[in-house]
C-alpha positions in Angstrom: 113.5 -47.5 109.6 114.3 -44.3 112.2 114.4 -41.2 111.5 116.9 -38.8 111.1 116.8 -35.8 113.1 118.6 -33.2 111.2 120.4 -29.5 113.1 118.5 -27.6 110.5 115.0 -29.6 111.6 116.1 -28.3 115.5 116.8 -25.3 114.4 113.6 -24.7 112.5 111.3 -26.4 115.2 112.6 -24.4 117.9 111.6 -21.1 115.5 108.6 -22.1 114.8 108.0 -22.5 119.1 109.2 -19.3 119.8 107.0 -17.8 116.7 104.1 -19.1 118.2 104.8 -18.7 121.8 105.1 -14.5 120.7 102.7 -14.6 118.5 100.5 -15.5 121.1 101.9 -12.8 123.7 101.0 -10.5 121.2 97.3 -10.6 121.3 97.3 -11.2 125.1 99.4 -7.4 125.1 96.6 -6.3 122.6 93.8 -7.7 124.8 95.1 -6.3 128.1 96.3 -2.5 126.3 92.8 -2.2 124.5 90.6 -4.6 127.9 88.9 -5.9 124.7 88.8 -9.6 123.8 87.5 -9.0 120.2 90.1 -6.6 118.5 89.7 -7.5 114.9 87.1 -10.1 113.4 89.7 -13.1 113.0 89.9 -12.9 116.9 86.3 -14.3 116.9 84.0 -14.2 114.0 81.1 -15.3 115.5 81.5 -13.2 118.6 82.0 -10.3 116.5 78.5 -11.0 115.4 77.0 -11.0 118.5 78.9 -7.7 119.7 77.5 -6.0 116.1 74.4 -6.8 116.5 74.5 -6.0 120.6 75.7 -1.9 119.5 73.2 -1.9 116.7 70.6 -2.3 119.8 72.3 -0.2 122.0 72.6 2.2 119.3 68.6 2.2 118.5 67.9 2.0 122.4 69.5 4.9 122.8 68.0 7.0 120.3 64.2 5.9 121.8 66.0 6.5 125.5 66.0 10.2 124.1 63.0 9.9 122.2 61.0 9.2 125.2 63.5 12.5 127.6 62.0 14.9 124.6 58.5 13.8 124.7 58.4 13.6 129.2 59.9 16.9 128.5 57.0 18.5 126.4 54.6 16.2 128.2 55.7 18.3 131.2 55.9 21.7 129.9 52.1 21.3 128.1 51.0 20.3 131.7 52.5 23.2 133.0 50.8 25.2 130.9 46.7 24.3 131.0 47.8 24.3 134.5 48.7 28.1 134.1 45.3 28.3 131.8 42.8 26.9 134.1 44.5 28.9 137.2 43.3 32.0 134.3 39.6 30.4 134.1 39.1 29.8 138.0 39.9 34.0 138.0 37.8 34.3 135.0 35.0 32.8 137.5 35.7 34.4 140.1 34.9 37.5 138.4 32.2 37.3 136.7 30.1 36.1 139.9 31.4 39.2 140.9 30.3 41.0 137.6 27.0 39.4 138.1 26.4 41.0 141.3 23.5 43.1 141.0 24.6 46.0 143.7 28.0 46.5 142.4 28.9 50.2 140.8 29.4 50.4 137.6 33.2 51.5 138.5 34.2 48.2 139.6 32.3 46.6 137.2 34.3 48.3 134.6 37.8 47.2 136.5 36.2 43.8 135.8 35.9 44.5 132.8 39.4 45.6 132.7 40.5 42.8 134.4 39.0 40.3 131.9 40.5 41.7 128.7 43.9 41.7 130.9 42.6 38.0 131.2 42.0 37.4 127.7 45.1 38.7 126.3 47.6 36.4 128.7 45.5 33.5 127.6 46.1 34.2 124.3 49.9 34.1 125.2 48.9 31.0 126.4 47.3 29.9 123.5 50.8 31.0 121.8 52.9 29.0 123.6 56.5 27.6 122.4 58.6 25.2 123.6 62.2 24.8 121.7 60.6 27.4 119.3 58.0 25.3 118.2 54.1 26.5 118.9 52.8 23.3 121.4 49.3 24.2 120.7 48.8 24.3 116.6 49.1 20.7 115.8 52.3 20.0 113.0 52.1 23.4 112.6 54.2 24.3 114.8 55.9 27.4 113.1 52.7 29.4 113.2 50.5 31.5 115.7 47.3 29.3 116.2 45.4 32.4 118.0 45.6 35.9 117.0 47.2 39.0 119.7 44.0 41.1 118.6 43.0 42.1 122.2 39.0 42.2 123.0 39.8 45.9 123.2 40.5 46.5 119.7 39.0 46.8 116.7 38.8 43.6 113.8 38.7 45.2 110.5 37.1 42.9 108.4 38.9 44.5 105.0 42.8 43.8 106.7 44.8 41.9 103.6 44.6 39.0 105.8 41.5 39.6 107.1 41.6 40.9 110.9 40.0 38.2 113.7 40.2 37.3 116.9 41.1 34.2 119.4 37.8 32.8 118.8 37.4 32.6 115.2 40.8 30.8 115.3 40.8 27.4 113.6 44.0 25.2 115.0 45.7 22.5 112.9 44.7 19.2 113.7 48.2 17.5 113.5 49.4 15.4 116.3 53.3 15.4 116.8 54.0 11.4 117.9 57.3 10.3 119.0 58.7 6.3 118.7 59.5 5.3 121.6 59.9 1.2 121.1 60.1 -1.1 117.5 55.6 -0.1 116.3 55.1 1.8 119.6 54.1 5.9 119.2 52.6 8.8 121.6 50.7 11.9 120.4 52.6 14.5 122.9 50.4 17.3 122.5 46.9 18.3 122.8 45.7 20.7 119.1 44.2 24.3 121.2 40.6 23.9 120.0 40.7 20.5 121.8 42.2 22.8 124.7 40.5 26.1 124.5 37.1 25.5 122.2 36.1 25.3 118.7 35.9 27.8 116.7 33.0 29.9 115.9 32.1 32.9 113.2 29.4 35.1 116.0 31.0 36.8 118.3 27.7 36.4 120.0 26.9 32.6 119.7 25.5 31.5 122.9 25.6 28.1 122.9 29.3 27.6 122.3 32.0 27.3 125.4 35.1 28.3 122.8 36.5 29.7 126.7 37.8 33.6 124.1 34.8 33.3 123.1 33.2 33.0 126.5 35.2 36.3 127.7 34.8 38.2 124.7 31.0 37.9 125.3 31.7 38.4 129.5 33.4 41.2 128.3 30.8 42.7 126.4 28.0 42.3 129.3 30.5 44.1 132.0 29.9 46.9 129.7 26.5 47.2 129.1 25.9 45.9 132.6 23.8 42.7 132.1 24.4 41.0 135.1 21.1 38.1 134.2 24.1 37.6 131.6 27.0 36.7 133.1 25.1 34.5 135.3 24.3 32.5 132.2 27.7 32.1 131.4 28.7 30.5 134.2 28.0 27.3 133.0 29.6 26.9 129.7 32.6 28.6 131.9 31.9 25.1 134.2 31.9 23.4 131.1 35.0 24.1 129.4 36.7 24.2 133.1 35.9 20.6 132.9 37.3 20.0 129.6 40.1 21.6 130.3 40.7 19.6 133.1 40.2 16.9 131.3 42.8 17.0 129.1 45.5 18.1 131.9 44.2 14.5 133.0 45.4 12.9 129.8 48.3 14.5 129.5 49.3 13.5 133.0 48.5 9.3 132.2 50.6 10.1 129.0 53.4 11.0 131.5 53.6 8.6 133.5 53.3 6.3 130.6 56.2 7.4 129.3 58.4 7.4 132.9 57.1 4.2 132.6 59.0 2.9 128.9 61.7 5.0 130.2 61.7 2.5 133.1 61.6 -0.1 130.8 64.5 1.4 128.5 66.3 1.6 131.3 66.5 -2.0 132.1 67.4 -3.2 128.6 69.9 -0.9 128.0 71.9 -2.4 131.7 71.4 -6.4 130.0 72.7 -5.5 126.3 75.3 -3.6 128.0 76.0 -6.7 130.4 76.3 -8.8 127.6 78.3 -6.7 124.9 80.4 -7.1 127.7 80.5 -10.8 128.6 81.4 -11.2 124.7 83.7 -8.1 124.0 85.3 -6.8 127.3 88.7 -9.0 128.2 88.9 -10.3 131.7 92.1 -8.9 133.1 93.0 -11.2 135.4 92.6 -14.5 133.7 94.8 -12.4 131.2 97.4 -11.4 132.9 98.1 -14.6 133.7 97.9 -16.4 130.6 100.3 -12.8 129.8 102.8 -14.2 132.7 102.6 -17.9 132.6 103.6 -17.7 128.6 106.8 -14.7 129.1 107.3 -17.8 130.9 107.1 -20.3 129.0 108.9 -17.5 126.7 111.8 -17.3 128.2 112.3 -21.5 128.9 112.3 -21.8 125.2 115.2 -19.2 124.5 117.0 -20.7 127.2 115.6 -24.4 125.7 117.4 -23.3 122.0 120.9 -22.4 123.5 121.4 -25.8 124.4 119.9 -28.0 121.5 121.7 -25.7 119.3 125.5 -26.9 119.4 128.0 -25.7 117.9 128.7 -27.2 114.2 131.5 -29.0 112.6 132.3 -25.9 110.6 132.5 -24.4 113.5 135.1 -26.4 114.8 136.9 -26.6 111.6 138.0 -22.4 112.0 
């Protein structure tokens, strides 16, 4: 038995096909205008899960990159600061050698003593260095200065509240500032003041300590009293402290190198993630435009064919 095809069936089928073509054109228009294959979850339920995962990984990688940049800035600043401190130590050593000269006149010793005092004050300024408003040598206590600013030529009042101290008495915070540079991997970006300038001492006359501030204090007193032998004996302790500071600077340099390696790796990861995200989300513009042109032609052809298929009905002839 043959199936009878009515005018209504033909019209409905034609309209259905036209709507189908229009929906496909609308989808392609969205893709071309946004540049994205996925504009809503229903476009590609599987692809959207990959796209969201890549976006999350890119965001995390960006944060690690920011952390690495901040870590590198802090390390570079600390390297510069310790470099300035070693320059002062070198000048301090040269002055001690001059001061230990037995033929030096009292006027010259006084001039050297004055310069040592200024070097001490400058070293305290370096110990209280700030980067981005944070103290660099006071561990996790970044809001407080680690070293007293009382100079060598200033009297200390032990009855003051809080008690007055000089820089060689100060204990810096031992905490470490750490940045997370990748999942599970952190790096310390600071060195405490006591590690660089020496552990604190309570006795200004302590002859065993290589605390830099205390060495300067002792040198200042020896220059005032003309103790050439004592000045000569300081040289070994000064060299020991210098070597410790150079070692600290070398540690900073090694960390800088590691952070730069991490930055390079994070950059490569970002490039790969961006590529994978584009492969999932971005539209192939040439293909989309070609398909759009084809669909437009099909749409026009379907309209033309539909006009011929829907012939005048009997009612039209009865009017």
